[in-house]
Each structure stands twice: as structure tokens, then as C-alpha cells.
N, C-alpha and C positions, 0 to 999 in steps of 0.2 A: 849137816851138809845140805839137806833139802831146803831148810829155812834160808840158808845163805844163798842158794841158787834162786829161790823165789824172790828174796829181797833184791838181789842183783838184777834179775830180769825186770822186776817192777821199776827199779830205779832207771834202768836203760829205757824202758818203755815210756816212763814219765818224761825223761830228758828228750826223747824223740818228739813227743807231743809238744813240749815247750818250744823246741826249735821250729816246728811248723808254725806255731803262733807268732814267732818272731819274724818269720819270713813275710815281710810287707811288700810283696810284689805289687806294683801299681796296676790297677785295673785299667782297661781300655776306657778312655773318656767317653761319656755318653754325649749325645747331641747337645744337651743342655750346657756342657762344659766348653763347647766350641765358641769361638768368636765368629763374627760375621765374615771375616776374611778366610776362614777355614771352611771351604765349601764341602758339603756332604750331599752327594747326589745318589739317588736310588732309582732302580728300575723295578717296577712291580709287574709280576706275571700272574695270570689266573692259574689256579690249580685245577687240573682236569678232573671233572666229576664233582667239584665243590662249588657252592654258590660264590660269586665274585663279581667284579666289575663288568665282565663280559655279559652278564645277565641284564645289565642296564644300558650298555652302550656297545656298538659295533667295535669302536676303537679301544674297548676296555680289556682286550686280551693281553696287551702289554702297553704300559705307560711309563713315562720317565718324568722326573722332577727333582726339585731341590727341597730338602727339609729346611724350613725357614723359622720354625718356632716350636717350642715344647709347650704342651698344655698338660696340666695335671687333671686327672679325672676324679669325679666325686667318689669313684670306686677305689681310689688309691693307686691307680695305674698311671703310667706315663704315656702320653699320646703326642704325636708329632704332626704338624701341618706341613703338607707337601704342596708346593706350588708347581703345577704341571707345566712342562715345556710346551705342550700342545693341548689347549683346552679341548674338551669333547662334549658332544651332546648326549644327553641321557634321558630316560623316561622311567618313572617308577613302575608303570604298567602300560599296557596298550591303550588304556582309556585316559591316561593323564598326558598333559602337554609336555612337549620336549623342552628341556632347559639346558643351560650351558654350565659345565663344571670347570672351574679354574683351579680348585684346591681339593685335596683329599686329606682325611685324617687317617693316620696309621698308628698301630700300636702292636707290640709283640703279643702273639697269640698265647705263648707258653712262658711261664715265669722263668724257666731255666734257659730260654732262648730270647733274651731281650733284643730289641732293635738297637744296633749300635754300629759305629764305624767298622768297616770290614765285613758287614753283613753278607752272607752268601746263602741264598735260598732260605732266608729266615722267614718262617711262617708268621704272617701278621693279619690282624683284623683290619679291614678297610671300610671307610665310610666316605660318602660323597658330601662335601660341604654344600648346604643349601642356603646358608645365611652367612655372608662374608664378614659379618660383625664378630664371628668367632675369632678372627685375627686379633681383635683387641681384648679378648678375654684372657684372664690368667688361668681360669679353670674351665675345662671343657663343658659346654652345655650340650648335652646329647640331642636336644631338640633341634639343634642347628645343623644336623647332619643325618644322612640316611645310611644305616648300616647296609653295606653291599655284600659282605661276606668275607672270604679270606683271599689271601694272595701270598706270593713269595717275593720278598724284598732282597735285592742284591745291590751292593754298592757299585756305582760306576764312576769312572774318573773322566 
């Protein structure tokens, strides 16, 4: 009787696992799956107590823009170019000249929380684009941006 119970339980357990594998629930499309007509806008906020855009620019506490391109990183991660609604001036330090930023690079900070449509306070890495030729690149060249720190991305409509 014990053997029959073990076999029956094992069979039911296996069938349950098989059904989970068959459940092909479509995943939320990433920015790369979107067409140009499907806009995807985000708001980036600084995280209190963490390094971020606010350390480089007065206007960096909260910025908004549209994701216009996906770039693959040499580290295997996905990054996105954000065209800012309002460019801002920034400086790397007090001793460097002030420059203007029109674009940011953002990417999910944690693997289990990728940046995607419907983002709500998703923690992202943020970099300021210093060389606009990054827009023509297929792979992100990290030397074309300044890592600014972290932020929280939320989709806006």
C-alpha cells in the first residue's frame, strides 16, 4: 500500500510540473519588442541617500523622457537610451566645465527587476550620455557615458 501511495503521489507531482511547463503565458514585451508608434515614457527619480543624477545636476532629482533605443552591453545586459523631455546642465565635479545632457542610458539594476513597460519604481542604473554617437551604436560603449548612480523608473503616459 505504501508503494502504491508513493507511486501515485510521484505521478501526480510529475503531472503538476508538466502542466506548469505547458503554461506558456506570454511575457510582457520589453522595449526592444516595441515599434516606434508604441511610445514608452519613463520618469526617473533619485533615490534618497544613494548616488544619482541629483549629484550631477540641480534638475536631476526628477527627469522624464522617452526610451528611443535599446543597446546591448558588453556585459550581457540590456540598456536603453532615454531622450530627455528637458535637457539639463551637469558637471562631473566642481572643477569641470558645465555640459548639457540630452540623453541618458538606463538599465535594470537587479536581474529579477528588469526595466519594462509598466515599470513602477523599478531600480535602475543611470548614466549621462557624453557622446551622442552612442545613438548609432548597436552595443553600448561605456566610455560614451558617465555612470551617475541609481534611480527609480516609473512608466508615465
